[in-house]
C-alpha positions as CSV (number, residue, x, y, z in Angstrom):
1,M,-49.1,-152.8,-153.8
2,W,-48.5,-149.9,-151.4
3,Q,-50.1,-146.5,-151.5
4,I,-49.7,-143.2,-149.8
5,V,-52.4,-142.6,-147.1
6,D,-53.4,-139.6,-145.0
7,G,-50.6,-138.6,-142.7
8,D,-47.7,-140.4,-144.6
9,K,-46.2,-137.2,-146.1
10,E,-46.3,-135.5,-142.7
11,L,-44.7,-138.5,-141.0
12,I,-41.9,-138.7,-143.6
13,Q,-41.2,-134.9,-143.3
14,D,-41.1,-135.0,-139.5
15,K,-37.5,-133.9,-138.6
16,N,-37.8,-135.3,-135.1
17,L,-38.7,-138.8,-136.4
18,K,-35.9,-141.3,-135.8
19,I,-35.6,-145.0,-136.6
20,D,-35.0,-147.4,-133.8
21,F,-32.2,-149.3,-135.5
22,L,-30.8,-150.3,-138.8
23,G,-30.4,-153.8,-140.2
24,V,-27.6,-154.3,-142.7
25,N,-27.5,-157.2,-145.1
26,F,-23.9,-157.7,-146.0
27,Y,-22.5,-160.3,-148.4
28,Q,-19.9,-158.5,-150.5
29,P,-18.5,-155.0,-151.1
30,A,-19.1,-153.3,-154.4
31,Q,-16.1,-151.5,-155.9
32,V,-16.7,-148.9,-158.6
33,K,-14.7,-146.7,-161.0
34,D,-15.3,-143.6,-163.0
35,I,-17.3,-144.2,-166.2
36,D,-15.3,-144.2,-169.4
37,F,-18.1,-142.7,-171.5
38,I,-20.2,-139.6,-171.6
39,P,-23.7,-140.3,-170.2
40,D,-26.7,-139.7,-172.5
41,F,-29.5,-138.2,-170.4
42,T,-31.8,-137.6,-173.4
43,N,-34.1,-140.5,-172.5
44,G,-34.9,-139.0,-169.1
45,A,-33.9,-142.1,-167.1
46,I,-31.0,-141.6,-164.7
47,T,-29.6,-144.7,-163.2
48,P,-26.4,-145.3,-161.1
49,H,-24.7,-146.6,-164.3
50,Y,-24.5,-143.0,-165.5
51,F,-22.1,-142.2,-162.7
52,Y,-19.9,-145.2,-162.2
53,Q,-19.0,-148.6,-163.5
54,R,-18.3,-151.8,-161.5
55,Y,-14.6,-152.4,-160.9
56,E,-13.1,-155.9,-160.3
57,M,-9.8,-155.6,-158.5
58,P,-7.2,-158.0,-160.0
59,G,-6.2,-160.8,-157.5
60,R,-9.3,-160.3,-155.4
61,R,-10.5,-163.2,-153.3
62,I,-13.8,-164.5,-154.4
63,N,-16.5,-167.1,-153.7
64,P,-16.3,-168.9,-157.0
65,Y,-19.9,-170.2,-156.7
66,R,-21.4,-166.7,-156.7
67,G,-18.6,-164.6,-158.1
68,W,-18.8,-162.4,-155.0
69,K,-15.7,-160.8,-153.6
70,I,-14.7,-161.9,-150.1
71,F,-13.4,-158.9,-148.2
72,P,-14.4,-159.1,-144.6
73,K,-12.9,-155.7,-143.6
74,A,-15.7,-154.1,-145.6
75,I,-18.1,-155.0,-142.9
76,Y,-16.0,-153.0,-140.5
77,I,-15.8,-150.1,-142.9
78,T,-19.6,-150.1,-143.2
79,L,-20.1,-150.0,-139.4
80,M,-17.5,-147.3,-139.0
81,N,-19.2,-145.2,-141.8
82,L,-22.5,-145.5,-139.9
83,K,-20.6,-144.4,-136.7
84,E,-18.9,-141.4,-138.2
85,H,-21.4,-140.1,-140.7
86,Y,-24.8,-141.3,-139.5
87,N,-24.9,-140.5,-135.8
88,N,-23.7,-143.9,-134.8
89,I,-27.2,-145.3,-135.2
90,L,-28.0,-148.6,-133.5
91,V,-27.3,-151.3,-136.1
92,Y,-27.1,-155.1,-136.4
93,I,-25.9,-157.3,-139.2
94,S,-29.2,-158.8,-140.4
95,E,-27.7,-161.1,-143.0
96,N,-24.2,-162.4,-143.8
97,G,-23.1,-165.7,-145.2
98,M,-21.8,-167.6,-148.2
99,G,-23.5,-169.9,-150.7
100,V,-21.6,-172.9,-152.0
101,E,-22.6,-175.2,-154.8
102,N,-22.6,-179.0,-154.6
103,E,-21.6,-179.2,-150.9
104,E,-22.1,-182.9,-150.9
105,R,-18.5,-183.3,-152.2
106,F,-17.3,-182.2,-148.8
107,L,-19.1,-185.1,-147.0
108,E,-16.8,-186.7,-144.4
109,Q,-18.4,-189.6,-142.4
110,G,-21.9,-188.3,-143.2
111,I,-21.2,-184.7,-142.2
112,I,-20.4,-181.8,-144.6
113,N,-17.1,-180.4,-143.6
114,D,-17.8,-176.7,-144.4
115,Q,-14.6,-175.2,-142.9
116,Y,-14.8,-172.5,-145.6
117,R,-18.1,-171.3,-144.0
118,I,-16.6,-171.3,-140.5
119,D,-13.6,-169.3,-141.8
120,F,-15.9,-166.9,-143.6
121,V,-18.1,-166.3,-140.5
122,K,-15.0,-166.0,-138.2
123,E,-13.4,-163.3,-140.4
124,H,-16.6,-161.3,-140.5
125,L,-17.3,-161.6,-136.8
126,A,-13.7,-160.6,-136.1
127,W,-14.3,-157.3,-138.0
128,V,-17.7,-156.8,-136.3
129,H,-15.9,-157.3,-133.0
130,Q,-13.3,-154.7,-134.0
131,A,-15.9,-152.2,-135.0
132,I,-17.7,-152.6,-131.6
133,K,-14.3,-152.1,-129.9
134,D,-13.9,-148.9,-132.0
135,G,-17.2,-147.6,-130.9
136,S,-19.8,-148.9,-133.3
137,N,-23.3,-149.4,-131.9
138,C,-23.6,-152.8,-133.5
139,F,-25.7,-155.0,-131.3
140,G,-26.0,-158.3,-133.2
141,Y,-25.1,-160.6,-136.0
142,H,-27.4,-162.9,-137.9
143,S,-25.9,-165.3,-140.4
144,W,-27.8,-166.5,-143.5
145,A,-28.9,-169.1,-143.0
146,Y,-29.8,-171.6,-140.3
147,I,-30.7,-174.2,-142.9
148,D,-30.1,-174.7,-146.6
149,N,-33.0,-172.8,-148.2
150,W,-34.6,-171.9,-151.5
151,S,-33.2,-168.8,-153.2
152,W,-35.0,-166.4,-155.5
153,M,-31.8,-166.3,-157.6
154,N,-30.8,-170.0,-157.9
155,A,-33.3,-172.2,-156.0
156,Y,-31.3,-174.8,-154.1
157,K,-28.2,-174.6,-156.3
158,N,-26.1,-172.9,-153.7
159,R,-26.3,-173.9,-150.1
160,Y,-26.1,-171.3,-147.3
161,G,-27.1,-173.1,-144.1
162,F,-25.4,-174.6,-141.0
163,V,-27.8,-177.4,-141.4
164,Q,-27.9,-179.6,-144.6
165,L,-31.3,-180.0,-146.1
166,D,-31.2,-183.3,-148.1
167,L,-33.8,-182.9,-150.9
168,T,-33.2,-186.5,-152.1
169,N,-34.0,-188.1,-148.7
170,N,-37.4,-186.7,-147.7
171,G,-36.0,-183.4,-146.5
172,K,-33.7,-185.0,-143.9
173,R,-31.7,-182.4,-141.9
174,V,-28.1,-183.0,-140.9
175,L,-25.9,-180.6,-139.0
176,K,-22.8,-179.5,-140.9
177,K,-19.5,-178.9,-139.2
178,S,-20.3,-175.2,-139.1
179,A,-23.4,-175.9,-136.9
180,E,-21.2,-176.9,-134.0
181,F,-19.1,-173.8,-134.4
182,I,-22.0,-171.3,-134.6
183,A,-23.8,-173.0,-131.7
184,K,-20.8,-172.7,-129.5
185,T,-20.1,-169.2,-130.5
186,A,-23.7,-168.1,-129.9
187,K,-23.7,-169.8,-126.5
188,T,-20.4,-168.5,-125.2
189,G,-19.9,-165.3,-127.2
190,V,-16.3,-166.5,-127.8
191,F,-14.5,-167.8,-130.8
192,E,-10.9,-168.1,-131.7
193,Y,-9.3,-166.5,-134.8
194,E,-5.9,-165.6,-136.0
195,A,-4.8,-162.1,-135.0
196,E,-3.7,-161.3,-138.5
197,L,-7.3,-161.4,-139.7
198,I,-7.5,-157.8,-138.4
């Protein structure tokens, strides 16, 4: 548990204090609409639900395993918003990725063919690249995750990694197809994508 100690309030109020950089965890955009009811403030608790409701756009592209919308351009919009409204602070994408359930069904010759993950990362990287070209101070991109890992939300149900963690075979680790892609991209700083992505 945290507590306020001597000097904290003065530090927070220091108008000259600046953060070094911002890390943005980006998985999906949230779309909202006006509320269709009159808020009741009598209980004294004000939550965001008093001001908007979630909106699900018809025909949206989603990751069916999480129900999350896939809209890579939103990562560009986020970076441009930081550029235009927050003094173009130094920023990096600290998390981005997609979880998929039962990836073993995509096994081909002992390797998980996770082309969907490659496409997801390419699309987001393409928009990060465009944001940098348009002046964003984005200096990095970290994908979630290196290896399939335990999640607070669903344990090992959805897999996120470039490396398969085989829980039935003494924790054996096997590179997925995406591992080759991300290794090459990290080493060269180059990847190919269709121009129409942006």
